[in-house]
Each structure stands twice: as C-alpha cells, then as structure tokens.
C-alpha positions in Angstrom: 105.7 108.3 19.5 108.0 106.6 22.1 110.7 109.2 22.6 108.3 111.7 23.8 106.8 109.4 26.1 110.4 108.7 27.6 110.9 112.6 27.6 108.0 112.9 29.6 108.8 110.0 32.2 112.5 111.7 32.4 110.7 115.3 33.1 108.5 113.9 35.7 111.5 112.1 37.7 113.3 115.5 37.5 110.2 117.2 38.9 109.9 114.9 41.9 113.4 114.7 42.6 113.3 118.6 42.9 110.3 118.4 44.9 111.9 116.1 47.4 115.1 118.0 47.3 112.8 121.5 48.4 111.4 119.4 51.1 114.4 118.8 52.4 115.8 122.0 52.5 112.4 123.4 54.3 113.1 120.8 56.9 116.5 122.4 57.4 114.9 125.9 58.3 114.0 126.7 61.8 110.9 128.4 62.9 110.9 131.9 62.0 110.5 134.4 64.7 107.3 136.5 64.1 106.7 140.1 65.6 103.3 141.9 65.7 103.6 145.2 65.7 100.9 147.7 66.2 100.6 151.1 65.5 101.4 152.2 69.3 105.2 150.5 68.5 105.8 153.4 65.7 107.8 156.2 67.3 106.4 158.8 65.1 102.7 157.7 66.2 103.9 157.8 69.7 105.0 161.3 69.4 102.0 162.6 67.8 99.9 161.1 70.9 102.1 162.6 73.2 101.6 166.0 71.4 98.0 165.5 71.1 97.8 164.7 75.1 99.7 167.9 75.6 97.4 170.0 74.0 94.5 168.2 75.9 95.9 168.7 79.3 96.8 172.3 79.0 93.1 172.6 77.4 91.6 171.6 80.5 93.6 173.5 83.0 93.1 176.8 81.1 89.3 177.2 81.4 89.5 176.9 85.1 92.0 179.9 85.6 89.9 182.1 82.6 86.6 181.1 84.4 88.0 182.6 87.7 89.6 185.7 86.1 86.4 185.8 84.2 84.2 185.8 87.4 86.3 188.7 89.4 86.2 190.9 86.5 82.7 190.6 86.2 82.4 191.0 89.9 84.7 194.1 90.3 83.6 195.9 87.2 79.7 195.4 87.9 80.1 196.1 91.4 82.0 199.3 90.7 79.5 200.3 87.9 76.6 199.8 90.2 78.4 201.9 92.9 79.2 204.7 90.7 75.5 204.6 89.3 74.1 204.7 93.0 73.2 208.6 92.5 71.0 207.8 89.4 69.3 204.1 91.2 68.6 206.9 94.0 67.1 209.1 91.6 65.1 206.2 90.0 64.0 204.7 93.2 62.7 208.3 94.3 60.6 208.6 91.4 58.8 205.9 92.1 60.5 202.8 89.9 60.3 199.5 90.9 63.3 197.9 92.5 62.9 195.1 89.8 62.7 197.6 86.8 66.0 199.5 88.2 67.8 196.2 88.6 66.5 195.0 85.2 68.2 197.9 83.4 71.6 197.0 85.1 71.2 193.0 84.6 70.3 193.8 80.7 73.5 195.6 80.4 75.6 193.0 82.1 73.7 189.9 80.4 74.0 191.9 77.0 77.7 191.8 77.6 77.9 188.4 78.6 76.0 187.0 75.9 78.2 189.0 73.3 81.3 188.1 74.8 80.5 184.4 75.1 79.3 184.2 71.1 82.6 186.0 70.4 84.8 184.0 72.6 83.4 180.6 71.7 83.7 180.9 68.0 86.7 182.7 67.9 88.4 180.0 70.3 86.8 177.3 68.2 88.6 178.3 64.9 91.5 180.4 66.1 93.3 178.1 68.9 92.8 175.0 66.9 94.0 176.5 63.6 97.1 177.9 64.9 98.2 174.5 66.8 97.3 172.5 63.9 99.5 174.7 61.5 102.5 174.3 63.7 102.2 170.2 63.9 101.5 170.2 59.8 105.3 171.1 60.1 106.1 167.8 61.1 103.2 165.6 60.4 101.3 164.8 57.7 99.0 167.9 56.1 95.7 166.4 57.3 92.0 168.8 56.9 91.2 169.6 60.5 87.3 169.2 61.0 86.0 171.9 63.6 83.9 170.4 66.5 81.0 173.0 67.7 80.4 171.3 71.4 76.8 172.4 72.3 77.1 171.5 75.9 80.2 173.2 76.2 78.7 176.2 74.5 75.9 176.2 77.0 78.1 175.6 79.9 80.3 178.9 78.9 77.3 180.8 78.6 75.7 180.0 81.9 78.9 180.7 83.6 79.2 184.0 81.9 75.6 184.9 82.5 75.9 183.6 86.5 79.3 185.9 86.6 77.6 188.8 85.1 74.4 189.2 86.1 74.3 187.3 89.3 77.0 190.0 90.8 74.8 193.0 89.0 71.7 191.2 91.0 73.7 190.9 94.3 75.5 194.4 94.0 71.7 196.1 93.3 70.1 194.4 96.1 72.7 195.8 98.4 72.4 199.3 97.0 68.6 199.1 96.8 68.5 198.6 100.8 69.1 201.9 101.3 67.1 205.2 101.2 66.7 207.3 98.1 67.9 210.0 100.1 71.1 207.7 101.1 72.0 206.7 97.5 71.7 210.2 96.5 74.6 211.1 98.5 78.3 209.9 97.7 79.5 206.8 99.5 82.1 207.6 102.1 85.6 206.2 101.4 86.6 203.0 103.5 88.3 204.0 106.7 91.5 203.2 107.2 92.8 200.7 109.8 95.6 199.7 111.7 97.7 196.6 109.9 99.3 193.7 112.0 103.0 195.1 111.2 102.4 198.1 113.1 102.8 195.7 115.9 106.3 195.0 115.0 107.7 198.0 116.3 111.4 197.6 115.0 110.3 197.3 111.2 107.0 199.8 111.4 109.4 202.6 112.8 112.2 202.4 110.2 109.5 202.6 107.2 109.2 205.9 105.3 105.7 207.9 106.0 104.7 207.0 102.6 105.4 203.6 102.5 103.6 203.3 105.8 100.5 204.6 104.0 100.8 202.2 100.9 101.1 199.1 103.3 97.6 200.3 105.1 95.9 200.9 101.6 96.8 197.6 100.5 94.8 195.9 103.6 92.3 198.7 103.6 90.9 197.5 100.2 90.6 193.7 101.1 88.6 192.7 97.9 91.4 194.2 95.5 93.9 192.5 97.8 92.4 189.1 97.2 91.4 189.7 93.8 95.0 190.7 92.7 96.7 187.8 94.4 94.2 185.4 92.7 94.8 186.8 89.5 98.3 187.6 89.3 99.1 184.3 91.2 97.0 182.5 88.1 99.4 184.3 85.8 102.6 183.2 87.2 101.1 179.6 87.5 100.3 179.5 83.9 104.0 180.6 83.2 105.5 178.2 85.3 103.3 175.3 84.0 104.3 176.7 80.0 107.8 176.5 80.8 108.1 173.5 83.0 106.0 171.5 80.2 109.0 172.6 77.9 111.8 171.3 80.7 109.9 168.3 81.3 109.5 167.2 77.8 111.3 169.1 75.1 114.9 167.7 76.1 114.2 164.2 76.7 115.0 162.8 73.1 118.8 164.6 74.3 118.8 162.9 77.8 117.7 159.5 76.3 120.2 159.5 73.2 123.0 161.7 74.7 123.1 160.8 78.5 121.5 157.0 78.7 121.6 155.4 75.2 125.2 156.7 74.5 125.8 153.9 71.7 125.9 155.5 68.1 123.7 152.8 66.7 121.8 149.4 67.0 121.8 146.4 64.7 119.3 143.5 64.8 120.8 140.2 64.2 119.7 136.8 62.6 121.0 133.3 62.4 123.5 133.9 65.0 124.0 130.8 67.0 127.0 130.9 69.6 130.0 132.9 67.7 129.3 135.3 65.1 130.1 134.0 61.6 133.4 134.9 60.4 132.6 137.6 58.0 130.3 139.5 60.5 133.1 139.6 62.8 135.4 141.0 60.4 132.9 143.7 59.1 132.0 144.7 63.1 136.0 144.8 63.2 136.6 146.9 60.6 133.2 149.6 61.3 133.3 150.3 64.7 135.3 150.6 67.8 133.5 148.6 69.8 130.0 146.6 69.9 128.1 144.7 72.5 126.0 141.7 71.8 122.8 141.0 73.6 119.2 139.4 73.4 116.6 141.7 72.9 112.8 140.6 72.5 109.2 141.7 73.4 107.6 139.9 76.2 104.3 140.6 78.2 104.5 142.0 81.9 101.7 140.5 83.8 100.3 142.6 86.3 97.1 141.7 88.0 94.7 140.5 85.4 96.4 142.8 82.9 99.1 142.5 80.6 101.7 145.0 78.8 104.0 144.4 76.5 107.8 145.4 77.6 111.4 145.0 75.8 113.3 142.6 77.7 117.0 142.9 77.3 119.8 140.1 78.5 123.5 140.7 78.5 126.4 138.1 79.6 127.9 141.0 81.4 127.2 144.3 82.8 130.7 145.4 82.9 131.3 147.9 80.5 127.8 148.5 79.6 128.1 152.1 80.5 129.9 152.5 77.1 126.5 151.7 75.4 123.9 152.1 77.9 123.7 153.8 81.3 121.8 152.5 84.2 121.5 155.5 86.3 118.5 155.8 88.6 116.2 158.9 88.4 118.7 160.9 90.8 121.8 160.3 88.5 123.4 157.6 90.8 124.8 154.7 89.1 122.7 151.0 89.6 124.4 148.2 90.7 124.2 145.4 88.1 121.3 142.8 88.9 122.5 139.3 90.3 121.2 136.1 88.9 117.4 135.9 89.5 117.3 140.1 89.4 116.4 142.6 87.1 116.4 146.2 86.8 113.3 147.9 85.1 112.7 151.3 83.9 111.0 154.0 85.7 108.0 153.9 83.3 107.0 150.5 84.1 107.6 151.0 87.9 105.4 154.5 87.9 102.5 153.0 85.7 102.2 149.3 86.7 103.2 149.6 90.6 106.3 148.0 90.3 108.6 148.3 93.4 111.9 147.8 94.3 112.3 144.6 95.9 109.2 143.2 94.3 108.9 140.3 91.9 107.5 140.9 88.2 106.4 137.9 85.7 107.0 138.0 82.1 105.8 135.6 79.5 106.9 135.4 75.8 104.8 134.7 72.8 105.9 130.7 73.4 104.0 131.1 76.8 107.5 130.6 78.5 107.6 132.6 82.1 110.3 134.5 83.9 110.0 135.2 87.4 112.4 138.0 88.3 113.1 140.0 91.5 113.4 144.3 91.0 117.0 145.1 92.0 116.5 148.5 90.9 114.8 151.3 88.6 116.6 153.1 86.0 115.6 156.4 84.0 114.5 155.9 80.9 112.3 157.5 78.6 111.8 155.8 75.2 110.0 152.2 75.5 109.3 149.7 78.6 112.9 148.5 79.2 113.8 145.5 81.5 117.8 144.2 82.1 118.8 141.2 82.9 121.8 138.8 83.0 121.7 136.0 80.2 122.3 133.7 83.1 118.8 134.4 84.7 117.3 133.9 81.5 119.0 130.6 80.6 118.5 129.0 84.2 114.8 129.6 84.1 113.8 128.6 80.8 116.4 125.7 80.6 118.1 126.9 77.1 120.8 129.1 76.0 120.0 132.6 75.4 119.9 133.5 71.8 121.9 136.6 70.4 119.8 138.7 68.3 120.9 142.4 68.8 124.1 144.6 69.0 124.9 148.0 70.2 127.5 150.0 68.2 130.0 152.5 68.5 131.2 153.5 65.0 134.9 154.5 64.2 135.9 158.1 64.8 135.2 160.5 62.2 133.4 157.9 60.0 130.3 158.6 57.7 127.8 157.0 60.0 125.4 156.8 56.7 127.6 155.3 54.7 128.9 152.3 57.6 125.3 151.8 58.4 124.5 151.1 54.6 127.7 148.6 54.7 126.3 146.9 57.5 123.0 146.6 56.3 124.1 144.6 53.3 125.3 141.6 55.7 123.0 138.8 55.2 123.5 138.6 59.0 122.1 142.1 59.9 118.1 142.8 59.3 118.2 146.4 60.2 120.5 149.1 61.4 119.2 152.1 63.7 121.1 155.6 64.3 120.5 156.8 67.5 121.6 160.2 66.3 118.9 160.3 63.5 116.1 159.3 66.3 117.3 161.9 68.5 117.0 164.8 65.6 113.9 163.3 64.9 112.2 163.7 68.3 113.7 167.1 69.0 112.2 168.2 66.0 108.8 166.7 67.0 108.9 168.5 70.2 110.0 171.7 68.9 106.1 172.2 68.3 106.2 172.9 72.0 107.8 176.0 71.8 104.4 177.3 70.0 102.1 175.8 73.1 104.5 177.7 75.4 104.1 180.9 73.5 100.2 180.4 73.4 100.4 180.0 77.5 102.4 183.4 77.7 100.1 185.3 75.6 97.4 183.8 77.3 99.0 184.7 80.8 100.1 188.2 79.7 96.4 188.9 78.9 95.1 187.4 82.1 97.8 189.6 84.1 96.7 192.9 82.0 92.7 192.2 82.3 93.6 191.6 86.2 95.9 194.7 86.5 94.4 197.1 84.3 90.9 196.6 85.4 91.6 196.7 89.3 94.3 199.3 89.0 91.7 201.4 87.2 89.1 201.1 89.7 91.3 201.9 92.4 92.3 205.0 90.8 88.6 206.1 90.2 87.7 205.2 93.9 90.3 207.5 95.2 90.6 210.5 92.7 89.7 213.0 95.2 92.0 211.5 97.3 94.9 211.5 94.6 94.0 215.3 93.5 94.5 216.2 96.9 98.3 215.1 97.1 98.9 216.5 93.8 97.8 219.7 95.3 99.9 219.4 98.5 102.6 219.5 96.1 103.6 215.9 94.7 105.7 215.5 91.4 104.3 213.2 88.6 106.7 210.5 89.7 105.9 210.9 93.3 102.4 210.6 92.6 102.5 207.6 90.5 104.7 205.7 93.2 102.2 206.8 95.7 99.4 204.6 94.0 101.5 202.2 92.0 103.5 201.0 94.8 100.8 198.9 96.0 100.6 197.4 92.6 103.9 196.2 92.9 103.5 194.7 96.5 100.7 193.1 95.3 102.2 191.5 92.3 105.1 190.5 94.6 102.5 188.5 96.6 100.8 187.1 93.8 104.0 186.0 92.3 105.0 184.2 95.3 101.6 182.6 95.3 101.8 181.8 91.8 105.1 180.0 91.9 103.8 177.4 94.3 100.7 177.1 92.3 102.3 176.7 89.3 104.5 173.6 90.7 101.2 171.9 91.6 99.3 172.7 88.1 102.6 171.4 86.5 102.6 168.6 88.3 98.9 167.6 87.6 99.3 168.3 83.6 102.5 166.1 83.6 100.4 163.0 85.7 97.7 163.5 83.2 100.3 163.1 80.1 100.5 159.3 79.9 102.0 157.9 76.6 102.7 154.4 76.5 106.3 154.6 74.8 107.5 158.0 76.2 108.3 158.6 80.0 109.0 162.0 81.0 111.0 163.8 83.8 108.7 165.8 86.0 110.7 169.0 86.5 110.9 173.0 86.1 114.4 174.4 85.8 115.2 177.5 88.1 115.6 179.4 84.9 112.0 178.8 84.2 111.0 180.3 87.8 113.0 183.3 87.1 111.6 183.8 83.4 107.9 183.9 85.0 108.6 186.2 87.6 110.4 188.4 85.7 107.7 188.2 82.8 104.9 188.9 85.8 106.4 192.0 86.6 107.3 192.9 83.1 103.2 192.8 82.5 103.0 194.9 85.5 105.3 197.6 84.4 103.6 197.9 81.3 100.2 198.3 82.8 101.6 200.9 84.8 102.8 202.8 82.0 99.0 203.1 81.2 98.0 203.8 84.7 100.2 206.8 84.8 98.8 208.7 81.8 95.8 208.3 83.8 97.0 209.8 87.1 98.3 212.5 85.0 95.0 213.4 83.7 93.5 213.7 87.3 92.6 217.5 87.6 93.5 218.7 90.9 90.3 220.5 91.3 88.7 217.1 92.1 89.9 217.7 95.5 87.6 220.7 96.3 84.6 217.9 95.7 85.0 216.7 99.2 81.8 214.6 100.3 79.5 217.1 102.9 
C-alpha cells in the first residue's frame, strides 16, 4: 500500500516543479505586440471599395449630361414637329377647334413618347448596365448574386423630367403657333433672314474666304438655336470621353507607379524578436539571398487632427542615405525630397490632402500605448497605397526616450533569383513572420484595375450615342428646313460632293467648336469625379494624358463623320423639283 503512495507523492512533486519551471519561462517572455486589423486594411477590400466608388461617381455625372441631351432633343424635335404641322393647326383652328383641343393632340403624342421611353429606359438601364458592370467585376472578385434595386423616387423624377421636357416644350411651341391667325398658319413659314456676322468686320480674313465658306459661316450664326444645341451636345460628348479616358489615366496605372517607381524594393519582411543587432542565422540568411536590405521600424499609429483620429503607418529609419534603392521619396512633380532633420517628418500626399496637413505644419501621432510624437512636416511625398509617415529613428528615440525597435526590412533579391523560392526560404526563419512580394501586389492591383477598361468602354458607347442623337437630330432638322434651298443649288449644277460640303461643312465647324468647349468641360468634370473618389488606403493622381485628349477629339470627329455619311444619302434623295415650291 505504501509504494503507490510514494509514487503519487513523487508525481505531485514533479508536477509542481513543471509548473514552477513554466512560470519562470512565462516571466522571461516579453509582452506581445497586438495588431487589430479591420477589413479596411485589406488591399482587396480597398480595391473593391475603390471600384464601387468609381462606378458611383460616374453614375452621378451621366444623368446630368443625358437629361440635358433629352431636353435638347425633345425641345428641338417637338418644336420642329409643331412647325411642320402649322398648316394643319391652322385648318383645325379655322374649323372651330379650341386651342386646348389642338394643343392636347400634340401634347398627347409627346407625352406618350416620353412615358414609353421613360419606362423602357428605366427598366432597361436598371437591368442592363448593372449586369454588364457586375459581370466584369465577377472576373476578379467573388461571384455573388446581385439584387436589383428599383428606386420609386428615381423613377418618378425621371418621369417628371421626361414629361416636362417633352410636354412642356410642346405646350410652349403650340402656344406660339396658335397666337397667329388661321390664315397665317395655313401659309408656309418664311425662312430666317440672313444676317451679317462679326467676322465680316475683319476684312483681311473675310476677303480671303471663298464664297461658299462665307455662306457656311453666315448659316452657322443664322440658326442660333442649332448653334448652341450642337455646341452643348458635342461638348457633352467630348467631356464624357475626356472623363472616361482621364479616369483610366488617373487610376489604372497607380500600381505600376507605386511598385515600379516609388517602392522599388523587391519585397518586404516583418521581423520579430530583434534586439539591437540581427541574429547571426538571420544575418547570414539575408546576406546569402539578397543583394542588399534596409532594416527599419514600422508601426501603426493614430494621426490626431482636430477631434478625430486616423490610422497611419509610421516608418523610422536610421539614415535616409541610400533609401532610394528601396523607397523613393519624391514630391508630386517628381522632384527628390530632402531627408527630414531631427524633429521632422515627411508625409504622403494622401495625408496632406485629406487631413489638411501643410508643409511646415506640425502633426501629432499616438500609438496604442498612448505614447505621442510631435513632428514638423518638412515635405510631402508621392505615395498611392496606404497613408505613410517617414522620420528618422533619432526623432522617435528622443521623444519616446527609448531605443527604436527593428521590426521590418526592405529587401532586394539576388539578380536572377527565383523570388518565390527565396521568399519561402526566408519565411522558414524564426525571426521572419511574413514576406510580401511587391511584384505580386503590383500584378494583383493591375488586374483589379483592368475592370476600368469596361467602364471606359461604357463611357465611350454612351458618348457615341449622345453624339449620334445630337448630330443626327439637328442635322436632319437643318436639312428639312432647307429642302428648297438645297434643291435650288442642285438645280444650279452643284455636284453630289459639292452639295454635301455646302450643308455638312457647317456640322464640321460646329463639331470643332463643341469639341473645344468639351475639352475644357471634360477637365472640370474629371477633376470633380476624382475629387469624389475617396478610398482610405489608395491615393490617385489627378491627370489626363495628352493621348487621351487626342483620342477624345478623334472619336468625336469620327462620330460626326459617320452621321454625315447617313446625311449624304438624305441629301441625295432630295428632288430638284422642290426648288419650285417657293413661298408665294
């Protein structure tokens, strides 16, 4: 009976000793660093938020242009229809029909067209555009079901705008026509009288113009309604193109810039348990697999501005000499920044722009242990991913009163090395927690941004539709109003090409005016859209490349050329006998 008792006592003593040894081991452990990362720190989530914000901002701009175009088209079309039907209006008025009855006929027609068009457009737009865009994003993100949202308020607003543009214009046009007598209405309306233009006062230019060119210039300013509508419509088309291409210029290339021109290191490594010098095993491993590396401190701190706080990444380095081999500090114009002195720091452009941080100002930073840093901003550098602050280690050590930890390294791998194999080798070391390959980040971000091509394509298609509607509608009305004039010049011996040039030369000039207006308007719209796209972890450059302006101009004139081809067929069908139908 005593032997089991002694065994039990021995076991109890061994257990107590194990517990005591374990407690001693726990006492030797340093307090762990805890990082709480929300979904906003995930680059994939940030990119998806960015893509969604782009679509949202484009959706805010599009309705403005298309409502204006709808108003233009309705005003022009219904005014022209009422003018064409003035003889019938005169007959109805002479037969004793009231003005309300006559107006009701035309208002019912325009109202029905607006109602049908609004219904088709609302349901077609609600299904078509979201489906196309979502199918594009499914190639890069999770394939999730997309619920369709039918906004009753939006539908009523669209219907109200449609009815006001169509029925309101019809009512106004009918009121003007019905103010005349029945006999006056039954007579054809006299064409607009020609007027002198301002250019005629510039003799050295006017005298050198050909006769037909002078006629075209006079006709441009003779029909002022067409002049303003063409400039506004074509200007809107060009502005949409500039905005679409500008979005691609500002957003699509930010990954190449970030990981090809700014963060030029091959990879980064997060380190642990590094006190002072590197452990010999880690130092040998880095020397063997990298051409060079830079040790530094990095951590998540809160930027205090006003009564708000914002999480930023603070980097502290022993020296800024040679940092350009890993991280290039340059301003937004591409000029190299001077290294911050003690007590100073440089901040990324996103921090300066969003939190009103100025060069020469002071910022306050606080970590999770409530330690604070107060540093003067000596410069603002270009950076597109994350909100970053760079300072010297001496600045941090002096204000915190302790040596700055080393927990991060920027790496440049050996030439020709297999980066994935090297990354795996480094990750096996106990002092390295993670290795991030910047090439992978660059490729991933570039693929995510490739969806922008579809957004730009949608913008181009919509701009083309806008140009076709405006050009075709106004050119068709212009030809219809001048049928007898065009028939007369054909009788006078104008060939097909000469007749087309006589009429369509005006389209070319108005397209040029509209394009010039649209380029300026497009810059403003692009800046507005970019100002609304605010993603916390990504900062975009607001720029439109010269080639984008060129593409916008060429596409606008291409749309004009295609419409002119259709109009030439209409001109060819005009019968020369129309010239005999002159107004008595």
